C-alpha positions in Angstrom: 14.1 -11.9 13.7 13.7 -15.6 13.1 15.6 -17.3 10.2 13.4 -18.1 7.3 15.9 -20.2 5.3 13.8 -23.4 5.4 10.9 -21.5 3.8 13.1 -19.8 1.2 14.2 -23.3 0.1 10.6 -24.3 -0.4 9.8 -21.2 -2.6 13.0 -21.7 -4.6 12.2 -25.3 -5.2 8.8 -24.2 -6.7 10.5 -21.6 -8.8 12.8 -24.2 -10.2 9.8 -26.5 -10.9 8.5 -23.7 -13.1 11.7 -23.9 -15.1 13.1 -20.7 -13.8 16.5 -20.1 -12.0 15.5 -18.7 -8.6 18.6 -16.5 -8.6 17.2 -14.5 -11.5 14.0 -13.8 -9.6 15.2 -12.6 -6.2 13.7 -9.3 -5.0 15.4 -6.4 -3.3 15.2 -8.0 0.1 15.8 -11.5 1.4 12.7 -13.6 1.2 11.4 -11.8 -1.9 11.0 -13.2 -5.5 9.5 -11.6 -8.6 8.1 -13.7 -11.5 6.0 -13.0 -14.6 2.9 -15.0 -15.6 1.7 -13.9 -19.0 1.0 -10.2 -18.6 1.2 -9.9 -14.8 4.0 -9.7 -12.3 3.8 -12.2 -9.4 5.5 -11.2 -6.1 6.4 -13.9 -3.7 7.3 -13.0 -0.1 8.3 -15.0 3.0 8.2 -12.5 5.8 8.6 -12.6 9.5 6.0 -10.7 11.5 7.7 -9.8 14.8 4.5 -9.2 16.8 3.3 -12.7 15.9 6.7 -14.4 16.1 6.1 -16.3 12.9 6.7 -16.3 9.1 4.1 -15.8 6.5 4.1 -16.9 2.8 2.4 -14.4 0.5 1.9 -14.4 -3.3 0.5 -11.2 -4.8 -0.2 -10.3 -8.5 -1.2 -6.7 -9.4 -4.0 -7.0 -11.9 -4.7 -3.3 -12.7 -4.4 0.2 -11.4 -7.4 1.4 -9.4 -9.4 3.5 -11.9 -10.3 7.1 -11.1 -14.1 6.4 -11.7 -16.6 3.6 -11.6 -15.0 2.3 -8.4 -18.4 1.2 -6.9 -19.1 -1.1 -9.8 -15.6 -2.5 -9.8 -15.8 -3.1 -6.0 -19.1 -5.0 -6.4 -17.6 -7.1 -9.3 -14.5 -7.9 -7.3 -16.6 -9.1 -4.3 -18.7 -11.2 -6.7 -15.5 -12.7 -8.3 -14.0 -13.4 -4.9 -16.8 -15.9 -4.3 -15.6 -17.9 -7.4 -11.9 -17.9 -6.5 -10.1 -20.8 -4.6 -7.4 -20.0 -2.1 -6.9 -16.4 -3.2 -8.9 -13.2 -3.3 -9.0 -9.8 -4.8 -7.6 -7.0 -2.7 -6.4 -3.4 -3.0 -2.8 -2.5 -2.4 -1.0 0.7 -3.3 -3.9 1.9 -5.5 -3.8 -1.5 -7.4 -6.3 -4.3 -7.6 -4.4 -7.4 -6.8 -4.9 -11.1 -6.4 -3.5 -12.3 -3.1 -2.9 -15.4 -1.1 -1.3 -15.5 2.3 -0.8 -18.1 5.0 1.4 -19.0 7.9 4.6 -20.8 6.8 4.2 -23.5 9.5 3.3 -26.7 7.7 3.8 -25.2 4.2 5.2 -27.8 1.8 6.4 -27.4 -1.8 3.2 -28.8 -3.3 1.0 -26.2 -1.6 3.4 -23.4 -2.3 3.6 -24.4 -5.9 -0.2 -24.6 -6.2 -0.5 -21.1 -4.6 2.1 -19.5 -6.8 0.6 -20.9 -10.0 -3.0 -20.2 -8.9 -2.3 -16.5 -8.1 -0.4 -16.2 -11.4 -3.1 -17.8 -13.4 -5.9 -15.8 -11.8 -4.0 -12.6 -12.3 -3.2 -13.3 -15.9 -6.8 -14.3 -16.6 -8.5 -11.3 -15.0 -6.1 -8.5 -15.8 -7.2 -8.1 -19.4 -10.9 -8.5 -18.6 -10.9 -6.0 -15.8 -8.7 -3.4 -17.6 -11.0 -3.5 -20.6 -14.1 -3.2 -18.5 -12.7 -0.5 -16.1 -10.2 1.5 -18.2 -8.2 4.4 -16.9 -5.3 6.5 -18.1 -3.4 6.8 -14.9 0.3 6.0 -15.1 1.1 2.4 -14.0 3.6 2.1 -11.2 3.4 -0.8 -8.7 5.9 -1.2 -5.9 5.6 -4.4 -3.9 7.1 -2.8 -0.8 
């Protein structure tokens, strides 16, 4: 596995710029950080993909648990909303609707990383209440970033 230290430094610089001590946000594994933006969690990962021999920068914000019903309408709405988003998209992960941005780490600078982190957090915080109200469910919430 390749060393991602240089990319970790970029992410931690961004977290500091948000006024947060990066040490308080570290995830369970190296290259993971967990933040909160309003009412959503924001998961940041720098991960090495062995088969591609490169690092990736990912920012993911779970917006809501996938409802048990009305999924077709939700899917159509998410596709429509995706067209309005910049540099991020709705996706499904672990039975959750999420906002996600991912790119190769090569060429990533602190300005782009900061913009991505804040964009995903802002989109997540904006859409979570709207979508939860429109597509309610009573399933227990339990997101694990993995």
